[in-house]
C-alpha positions as CSV (number, residue, x, y, z in Angstrom):
1,M,-34.4,241.5,72.9
2,K,-30.8,241.8,71.9
3,S,-29.8,238.9,74.0
4,L,-32.7,236.6,72.7
5,A,-31.5,237.5,68.9
6,T,-28.1,236.5,69.6
7,A,-29.1,233.1,71.2
8,L,-31.2,232.3,68.3
9,F,-28.3,233.1,65.8
10,A,-25.9,230.6,67.6
11,L,-28.7,227.6,67.6
12,G,-28.9,228.3,64.0
13,S,-25.4,228.2,62.9
14,G,-23.9,225.5,64.9
15,P,-24.3,222.6,62.5
16,A,-23.0,224.8,59.4
17,L,-19.8,225.6,61.8
18,A,-19.3,222.1,63.0
19,Q,-19.4,221.0,59.3
20,A,-16.6,223.4,58.3
21,A,-14.4,222.3,61.0
22,D,-15.1,218.6,59.9
23,P,-15.2,218.1,56.4
24,H,-16.5,214.5,56.8
25,A,-19.1,215.7,59.0
26,G,-22.6,214.2,57.8
27,H,-21.0,211.4,55.8
28,H,-20.8,207.7,56.7
29,M,-16.6,206.3,56.8
30,P,-16.9,202.5,57.0
31,A,-14.6,201.1,59.6
32,M,-11.2,199.9,58.5
33,D,-10.3,196.3,58.7
34,A,-6.9,195.7,60.1
35,A,-6.6,192.4,58.5
36,A,-7.3,193.3,55.0
37,P,-4.4,193.8,53.0
38,A,-3.6,197.3,51.7
39,A,-4.5,198.2,48.1
40,P,-1.5,198.8,45.9
41,M,-0.9,202.4,44.7
42,P,-1.0,202.9,41.0
43,G,2.6,202.9,39.4
44,I,4.5,201.7,42.5
45,A,5.7,198.1,42.3
46,M,5.2,196.3,45.5
47,P,8.2,194.2,46.8
48,A,8.2,190.5,46.2
49,A,7.4,187.9,49.2
50,P,10.5,187.1,51.0
51,A,12.0,183.8,49.8
52,D,12.1,180.7,52.1
53,S,14.8,180.9,54.5
54,T,16.2,177.6,53.6
55,D,16.9,178.6,50.0
56,P,20.5,179.6,49.2
57,T,21.1,183.4,48.4
58,G,24.0,185.7,47.5
59,T,27.3,183.9,47.6
60,D,25.8,180.8,49.1
61,Q,24.5,179.8,45.8
62,A,26.2,177.1,43.7
63,P,28.5,178.8,41.0
64,G,27.5,178.5,37.4
65,S,29.0,176.9,34.5
66,A,28.2,179.7,31.8
67,E,31.0,181.0,29.5
68,A,32.7,184.3,30.4
69,P,31.6,187.3,28.1
70,A,34.2,188.2,25.6
71,V,36.5,191.1,26.5
72,I,35.5,193.9,24.7
73,H,38.0,196.1,22.9
74,D,35.6,198.8,21.6
75,S,37.3,202.2,21.2
76,P,36.4,205.4,19.3
77,A,39.5,204.9,17.2
78,D,38.3,201.8,15.6
79,R,35.9,203.7,13.7
80,Y,38.6,205.8,11.8
81,W,41.7,203.5,11.8
82,D,42.5,200.2,10.2
83,P,41.4,197.4,12.4
84,A,44.6,195.6,11.8
85,A,46.8,198.7,12.9
86,M,44.7,198.9,15.9
87,A,44.9,195.3,16.6
88,A,48.7,195.5,16.4
89,A,48.7,198.7,18.7
90,R,46.7,196.9,21.3
91,E,49.1,193.9,21.2
92,A,52.1,196.2,21.7
93,E,50.4,197.8,24.8
94,M,49.8,194.3,26.3
95,H,53.8,193.5,25.9
96,P,55.5,196.7,25.8
97,P,59.4,196.4,25.1
98,K,61.8,195.8,27.7
99,P,63.9,198.9,29.1
100,V,67.6,198.8,29.0
101,Y,69.5,200.7,31.9
102,S,72.8,201.8,31.9
103,K,75.3,203.3,34.6
104,L,78.7,204.8,34.9
105,I,80.1,205.1,38.5
106,F,83.6,205.9,39.9
107,D,83.2,204.7,43.4
108,L,87.0,206.1,44.3
109,A,88.6,209.0,42.5
110,E,91.2,210.3,45.1
111,Y,94.3,211.9,45.7
112,Q,96.4,210.4,48.2
113,A,99.0,212.0,50.5
114,R,101.3,209.6,51.4
115,E,105.1,209.7,53.2
116,G,107.4,210.3,50.3
117,R,105.8,211.0,47.0
118,D,101.9,211.3,46.8
119,G,99.7,209.3,44.3
120,Y,96.1,208.8,43.2
121,H,93.9,206.0,43.0
122,W,90.7,205.1,41.4
123,E,88.0,202.4,41.1
124,G,85.1,202.4,38.7
125,E,82.7,200.6,36.4
126,A,80.3,201.1,33.5
127,W,77.4,198.8,32.6
128,L,74.7,198.5,30.1
129,G,71.6,196.0,30.4
130,D,69.0,194.7,32.7
131,W,69.0,191.3,34.2
132,N,71.6,190.5,31.9
133,R,74.7,193.2,31.7
134,F,77.9,193.9,29.9
135,V,80.3,195.3,32.6
136,V,83.5,197.1,32.1
137,K,85.9,197.7,35.3
138,S,88.8,199.6,35.9
139,R,91.2,200.3,38.8
140,G,94.4,201.2,39.4
141,E,96.9,203.5,41.4
142,G,100.2,205.5,40.5
143,T,102.5,208.0,41.8
144,V,102.5,211.7,41.0
145,G,105.2,212.4,38.6
146,A,106.0,208.7,38.0
147,G,103.0,207.6,36.1
148,I,101.1,204.5,36.7
149,D,102.3,201.9,39.1
150,Q,99.9,199.1,38.4
151,A,96.1,199.1,36.8
152,E,93.8,196.8,35.2
153,F,90.8,196.4,33.3
154,Q,87.9,194.1,33.1
155,A,85.2,192.9,30.6
156,L,82.7,190.9,32.2
157,Y,79.1,189.2,31.6
158,S,77.0,189.8,34.7
159,R,73.7,187.8,35.3
160,A,71.2,188.4,38.0
161,L,70.6,185.6,40.5
162,D,68.3,187.4,42.6
163,P,67.2,191.0,43.5
164,W,70.6,191.1,45.8
165,W,73.3,189.2,43.8
166,N,75.0,189.3,40.6
167,L,77.1,186.4,38.9
168,Q,79.8,187.5,36.8
169,A,82.6,186.2,34.2
170,G,84.9,187.5,31.9
171,V,88.5,188.4,31.4
172,R,90.9,190.9,33.1
173,Q,93.8,192.7,31.6
174,D,96.6,193.9,33.8
175,V,98.8,197.2,32.5
176,G,101.7,199.1,33.8
177,P,105.3,198.8,34.3
178,G,105.2,194.8,35.6
179,P,104.3,191.8,33.7
180,N,101.0,192.3,31.8
181,R,99.2,189.2,32.4
182,T,95.8,188.3,31.1
183,W,93.4,186.4,33.4
184,A,90.0,184.6,33.2
185,T,87.6,185.7,36.1
186,V,84.6,184.6,37.7
187,G,83.0,186.0,41.0
188,V,80.1,187.3,42.7
189,E,79.0,191.0,43.5
190,G,76.0,191.8,45.6
191,R,74.7,193.2,48.9
192,A,74.8,190.7,52.0
193,R,72.8,191.1,55.2
194,Y,72.8,194.4,57.0
195,Q,73.6,196.3,53.6
196,F,77.3,195.3,53.2
197,E,78.4,195.7,49.8
198,V,80.4,192.6,48.9
199,T,82.7,191.6,45.8
200,A,84.4,188.2,45.8
201,A,86.4,186.9,42.6
202,A,88.9,184.4,41.6
203,F,91.5,185.0,38.4
204,L,93.4,182.5,36.6
205,S,96.0,183.9,34.5
206,D,97.5,182.7,31.1
207,K,100.5,181.4,32.9
208,G,98.3,179.1,35.1
209,Q,98.6,181.3,38.3
210,L,95.9,181.6,40.6
211,A,94.6,184.7,42.6
212,A,91.7,185.7,44.5
213,R,90.4,189.1,45.8
214,L,87.6,189.8,48.5
215,E,86.1,193.4,49.1
216,G,83.8,194.8,51.4
217,A,82.1,198.2,52.2
218,F,79.5,199.7,54.3
219,D,77.6,202.9,54.1
220,Q,76.9,204.3,57.5
221,R,74.7,207.5,57.4
222,I,75.2,210.0,60.0
223,T,72.9,212.5,58.7
224,Q,70.7,212.3,55.3
225,R,73.9,213.7,53.6
226,L,76.6,212.9,55.7
227,I,78.0,209.5,55.1
228,L,81.0,207.4,56.9
229,Q,82.2,204.3,54.7
230,P,84.6,201.8,56.0
231,R,86.3,199.6,53.5
232,A,88.3,196.6,53.5
233,E,90.1,194.6,50.8
234,F,92.3,191.5,50.7
235,E,94.4,190.1,47.9
236,L,95.2,186.4,47.8
237,A,97.6,183.9,45.6
238,A,97.7,180.3,45.4
239,Q,101.5,180.3,44.8
240,D,104.5,182.7,44.6
241,M,104.6,185.0,41.7
242,P,108.1,186.4,41.8
243,D,107.6,188.5,38.5
244,Q,105.0,190.5,39.8
245,R,106.4,190.6,43.6
246,I,103.5,188.6,44.9
247,G,103.9,185.8,47.4
248,A,101.6,182.7,48.2
249,G,98.7,183.3,50.7
250,L,97.5,186.4,51.6
251,S,99.7,189.1,49.9
252,T,98.2,192.4,50.8
253,A,95.4,193.9,53.0
254,E,94.0,197.4,52.9
255,F,91.5,199.3,55.1
256,G,90.0,202.7,54.5
257,L,87.6,205.2,56.3
258,R,86.1,207.8,54.2
259,L,83.8,210.4,55.0
260,R,81.9,211.9,52.1
261,Y,79.0,214.6,51.9
262,Q,76.2,213.9,49.2
263,I,75.6,217.1,47.6
264,R,73.1,215.1,45.4
265,P,73.1,211.6,44.9
266,E,75.6,211.4,41.9
267,L,77.9,213.7,43.3
268,S,79.7,213.2,46.6
269,P,83.1,214.7,47.6
270,Y,84.9,213.0,50.5
271,V,88.0,212.9,52.9
272,G,89.4,210.1,54.8
273,V,92.5,207.8,55.5
274,N,93.8,204.6,54.0
275,W,96.2,202.0,55.2
276,T,97.9,199.3,53.3
277,W,99.8,196.3,54.5
278,A,102.0,193.6,52.6
279,A,102.0,190.1,54.1
280,G,104.0,186.9,53.9
281,R,106.1,186.4,50.9
282,T,104.8,189.5,49.3
283,A,106.4,191.4,52.2
284,D,109.6,189.8,51.8
285,Y,109.9,190.8,48.1
286,A,109.0,194.4,49.3
287,R,111.8,194.7,51.8
288,A,114.2,193.2,49.2
289,D,113.3,196.0,46.8
290,G,113.8,198.5,49.5
291,K,109.9,199.4,50.0
292,D,107.8,199.8,53.0
293,I,105.5,197.0,53.8
294,R,103.1,199.5,55.6
295,E,101.7,202.4,53.8
296,R,99.2,205.0,55.1
297,A,97.4,207.9,53.0
298,V,95.6,210.7,53.8
299,V,92.8,210.8,50.9
300,A,90.5,213.5,49.4
301,G,88.3,212.7,46.4
302,M,85.0,212.6,44.8
303,R,82.4,209.7,44.2
304,V,80.4,210.4,41.1
305,W,77.7,208.4,38.7
306,F,75.8,209.0,35.9
């Protein structure tokens, strides 16, 4: 009896269980047509149909001829400040003033230990400007306890020819125990290929005398702070100058080798050796005056700039 009741209960509850498992049971669902377009969903824009592949798109389209939009110079400060003052401030920002640079450098400031009496030597310059500069140069040497042997000052206008070279013109004034000549000078100064510092100048004195000077130097870095600098200088004259004890042609040649230590870029002590030779008629004048035509000096000094 118990088995018969269980079988009848299962037969009666079958349709209800099947309906609970499948919520669509007993409802007719029409078949989906694969070719029918999908109905748009509410609130969602459907993408546009693709353009014909023959039409240009993007940067392939022809440029337009419309006017460019005006530049907007709106800023919160316009609400509080006078429009004319704001326009002047914006103009100043577009055209800032040119900076003016300056520098003072003593490339050589040294004590020279020589045979006989020791001496000293200096070479320096100061300039002010940018592409156009006012330059003052000074150089000279003397004997310890005997004063200045010879010195000169130059006042020059310097104009940049390119990033590497400057054209310079001005006047030079000699001072010291000899004849104090005034010279017109013109020359070039700059950096040649392979980082050679070069200066070449011609001088015409108030007596019609013509002279020239050629200088060159090269900084060879041994380490980041240790720098070896060879230097060379040649003095030439177009005619004999007996009053100044200078002969025509190559009058003097000088070569130096200095090793400096860069404590910081603007402060570098150095030591080295320097040789000077008199040549031609200048050597004859030196012999007649009882002077040596060759001189060697051990030097110690400081290279500084501000």
